[in-house]
N, C-alpha and C positions, 0 to 999 in steps of 0.2 A: 502492500496500500503507498510505501512511503519513500520507493525505488524514485519514482519520476520526483523528487523534491533532493536526491542525494544531489550533490555538486563537488567539484573535484578541488583537491588540493595543490597548491603554489609552490610547496613547502620544497625546492629541490635539493635538500640534505635529506628528505624522508625517500627511501624506499617507494609509496607510493605515490611517488610527485606525479602530478598531472590525471589520476585516477578519482573516480567521483566515490569516495569514501567517508566524505562530510554527512553526516545525518543532522547535528545540531546547527540551528539554525536559525535567527531571531530577524525580525521585520517591524521596521517603522516608516512612518509615515514625516515625511518634512515636503510641506506644503503639499505640489502635489507632484512626488517625488515619490519613489518606495525606495526606502536602503534597504539591504541583507547584508546582517553580518554572520560569517560563516567562521566555525569555531572547530579546526580539528583535532582530533586524539593526542595528536603530537604538538600539540601546543602551539599551533602558526594559528592566524586568524586575521581573517580580511574582511574588506566591504568592500559593497559595489550595488552600485545602483541598479535594480533589476530593469532588466530589457538592455539594459549601455551592454555597449563591445568597449567599454574602456578597460585602460590597465586596472585591476584591481587596487585597493589602496592596503598596503598592509597594515595591519594596528599590531600584532606581535609575533613574532618569528617564532618565538619558541625556543625550549633549552638546548634542544641539537643546533642552534648557532650558536652562544655560548660554548659550547663543549667543543666546537670547532674550532673557535676561534681560539681558545684555550688550547687546543692540539698544534694550530699552527703555530702560537706565540712560541708554545715551548721547542717548538723545531729551529725557532729563531728567524721565521720569515718575517720579511718587512709589511710595512703599512699595504701596503700597493701589491704587492704579491698576495697578501691574503685577501685581499677584497676582490681582486681577479679569480684567485682562486674560488671563492664563495661566492662570483658573481652579485656582488650587491657594492655598496658605495661606499669608498674609503672612511666619508663622514659616520656609517654608520660602525663598520668596524671601531673605529676610535671609541665612540660612545660605548658600543657596548665594553670592550675591551677595562674603559673607563668603572664604567658602573660596579665591572666586576671585580676593580683593583688589581688587575695583570699588571704584571711588571715585564712590560712590554718595551722591545729595543726600540721603538721612535717616539717622537717626544711625544708623554702625555696630555690628554686632554688638560687644560688649567681648570684648578679646581671652582674657579667663578665661571666660568665659561659650564663647566657641567652641571652648576646647581641649576641654570640659568636652561640650560637647551634638556635637562633629566629632573622636573619637578617631584619631589615627595608628594604623590600619588596620595599614599595612605595619611600622611598627615593632610594634604588639601582635604580630605573626604571628610578627617576629624575634625578639623574647623568648620566644614558644613554645618556637622551633624550637633558640633556643642552650639553653633550660633541658633539652632532649631530650637536646642530643649533649653535656653537662655531665652528665647524668645518665641513660645510656641504659639501667640498669637500674631504672627506675624506669616504673610504668603510668602512665597516663593517669590516673588516679584521685589517684595520689599527685603527680603534676605539678600538678594542679588545685590542693590542697592548699596546693604550691610557690607558685602564681601565681593564685589565686583571682578577681581582677579579670579577669586577661586570660580564663581562661577565661571566665568570664561573657560576656564582650562577648562573645567568638567564638562560644558558644553560641548564643547571640540574635541575631547580626548575620551572622556566618560559618560558619553551622556545618557548610555543605560541605567548606568550606575544612578544618576544624577534623579532620572525620571521615578526612579524605584525608592529614591531618598529625598522627595520634596515634598512641601506642603499640598493636601489638596484644593482645590479652591474652594474658600471660604464661604460660610453658605450667608446668604444675601441677609440684611439687621431687619428688612421689611418685606412683608410679601408682594405679589404684582399686584392685589387688589389697594394697597396702601401707598402706593409709588403715585405722583402724579404722572401720568405719562405725559398730556398737553405741554407742562411747564417742561419735562425731561427733554420730551423730542425738539422745542424751540433751542433747549439749552446744547443739545447733541448738535443739532443743521448747524448752528453757528460754529462750535468745536468742529465741525468736521469742516468746514470753507475753510477753517486758520489751519489747522493740520495741510490737507490739502496743499495747500501755499507755502507750508513750512517742507514738503516733501520737492515742491518743483524748485526750490533754490539748492538741493544736497547737490552736491559736487563729487562725483560723477554723480550726471543723472539719474535718480529714480524711478520707476514707474508707479501713478498713483494708484493704487488697487483698492480695494473693499478690505482685504487680510490687510495692508501695510498701515490704512488709515484704523482702520480696528488696533491695532499692535501699538502704534501711537499714543492711543487714547486708553489703551491699559484692557481692553474688551475684546479680547481676541475670539474670535466667533460668536460676540454675544448679538447681533441686531440679527442675524439671519433668522433667528429663532422669534423673532418678535417685531416683524414688518410691519402688522395692522395696527401695533401701536406707535409705530414710529413714521409715520407717513411724508412728515418734513425732510425726515432724516434720510429715510430711502429716498426722496425728492434728490436731494443734494448730491447723495452718493450719485445718484444715475446722471448728474451734472458734474462731476467733478471728476469721476473716474476716466483713466486713459484709455482707450483700445491701444493695441498692438501699433496701428500705424501711427496712432496720433503722437505715443512716446516713439518711437521708434524717427519719425519727423521731428521732434525736440530732441532725440541726443545728436542728430545729424547737426542741428543749429550748433549746439554745445561745442560737437569736435571742429566744425570750419572755427569757431572763434579760439579754441586752444591751440589749435595748427599757427592763427593765425598770431596766436600769445608766443609761440617756438620758434615764430619768422621760419615756417614752413609753407613751403608748396600744399596749396587746399588742391589734390587732388582726390578725386571718386574713391583710389585701393584704399588710400590716404587715411579718409574719413570712412568708409566701410571698416577697415579694423578697428579706426579708435573707437568708434561708435559700436562696437561688438555686433554689427548687423552679418545675417545670414548669406553666405554667397549668393542667393536667390530670393529677392524680397517682394514683397506685394507694387502695382504698377505703379501705386503714388510715391512710395519711397525708391525703386527703382527711378522714378522720372527725376525728383527731385537729386539724385545723384549724376545723373545724366546734366542734367541743367549745372552743376558745379562742375562738370568736365567741361562744358561749354563754355563756360565762363575762362575758366584757365585757359582753354583753348585760345579764346579771342584775347585774352591777355597779352599771350605769349607774341600774340602777331604784332 
């Protein structure tokens, strides 16, 4: 029954490299993406977006890597020779050797850099849990404001643990029946316009979406469930949210001004790359890019 869900292990040091031996799979949702976390019995862990053909993101090499590094260091191999043998980056070799305190024949990683590159995960977890114990009435958002660095690191590198060890959403202080929805709707409509303006001023440009607006207001996924009670706010949403083309055209305008600021020729290929546009976009976007090319050509005449 689980055969379909078996995934390959990419641990080159394991005898089962490339074979579908992974059964332990965790899935999380990141906006419109589905990210899978794949853990092999050999200790190798990687993540990859479901449906993507991109290279997997390695989260943990497992104990086999440390064993091999220890063995090759004992044989007297240099940093790059070890890296070539293991088919990994020299920085990864240096990092793992530093974490294990090996007596290496190359210049060891400085202690200051080691602390910067290899944070103490357990210490960060403990600080996060201690803060929750001391401030049991605070939401995760409030805790993140008190421990911004710890929360940011956990969110990027230890997200599954963070999700499992964070406060659940606080209950509303009042029931829906006691909320003055008309007043709340008017206030939120004003806030939505203000937040939309703030997003359009971000550099590089960010798209004005409902999710982005709700995150700014601290009400993620809140409005969709209350559309009937928030007619003015829903109307404002329809006005300020950007379509894909509108956002891309705004990115084009920003890219042109950025190239001008850097005193670089404004060519369509430069604008496309800087604005993060696909190789083939909609007719309106392609027309805007073609107009830039025509203008560039006429200025050279």
